[in-house]
N, C-alpha and C positions, 0 to 999 in steps of 0.2 A: 761811303767807301773810305775815304780819308780818315774819318773818325776812327773806323775799325782798325786801320793801320797804325794809327797813334795809339790806340788802347793796347794793341798787340806789343807795340814797341815798349810802352810803359810797363806792361806786364813782364816782358823779357828782362827789362832793366831792374825791375824790383827783384825777380827771380835770381838774377845774376848777383845782385848786391848781397843777397842773403846767402850765397854759396860760399863754402870755403875757397880760398885762393887757388887751390890746385883744381878744384871742379871749375872754376872761371877759366883757367888755363885751358883745360879740355873742352869746355863749351865753345870757347873762342875759336879753338883749333877746328872743331867739327864745323862751325859756321863758315869758317873761311874754306874749308874743303867743299861744302856745299855751294858756295858762291863760285868756285872754280868749276865744279860740275855743271851748275847752271850755265855758266858762260860758255863751257864747251858744248852743252847741247843747244843753246841758242845761236852759236855761230860768232859770238863776240870774241871768242878767243880762238886762236889757231892751235893745231895740234902741237906745235913747238912751245907756244906760250903756255898752254895748259900743262905740258909735260915739265916745263921749267918751274912753273908755280907749285906743282905737286911735289916736285923734288925739294923745293924750298920748305914746304910743310913737313915732309918726312925729316929734313935736316932739324927742324925745330923739335920734332918729336924725339929724335936721337939725342939732342941736346938736353931735353927734359929728363930722359931716362939715364943718361950719364950723370947729370946732377943729383937725382935721386939715388942712384947706386953710390954716389960718393959721399952722400949725407944720410945713409941709413934709411932711405924711402921717403925722406922729406925734402922739401925744398926751403932753402934759406931765403931771407928777404932779398939778398943779391941775386940769387937764382931767379926768384920771381921776376925782379926788375929786368934781368938779362933776357928772360923768355918773353916778358912783356914787350920789351924793345924789339925783339926779333919778330914777334907776332905783329906789332905796329908797322914794321918795315914790310913784312909780307902783305899786310893789308893795303898799304899804299901801292905795292906792286900790283895786287890784283885789280884794284880800282884803275890804275894807270893802263894796264893791259887790256881791260874790258873797255875802255873808252878811247883807245887809239883807233887809227883808221883801218888796221888790219882785221880782217874778218876771216873766220873759219868756214869750213865746207857747209855749214848749216845756216848760214846768214840770210838766206831767203825764206826760211822757214816761217810761218806765222804761228 
């Protein structure tokens, strides 16, 4: 089982390294949204935490759209760094909220 997980992770990393930077941004965004949804379903996130994390993801999406509009549909290196930093911050927030002692309504589901 562990080997299968490691193989899937390696495949994901290989695919993401081959993608253009904007596709990597979108892939990371989708993965973070999936993690929030999974935390909501499992009960590791409360409704308030989930809503706050989703709002943070929407904020990053709006930032990306503004930067694209400002630069003719493209992202500059500085834009990519800024979005990457915001996504890293969101990643840490998701991890922190999923592992704190608060539990949502589904925390007893198996």
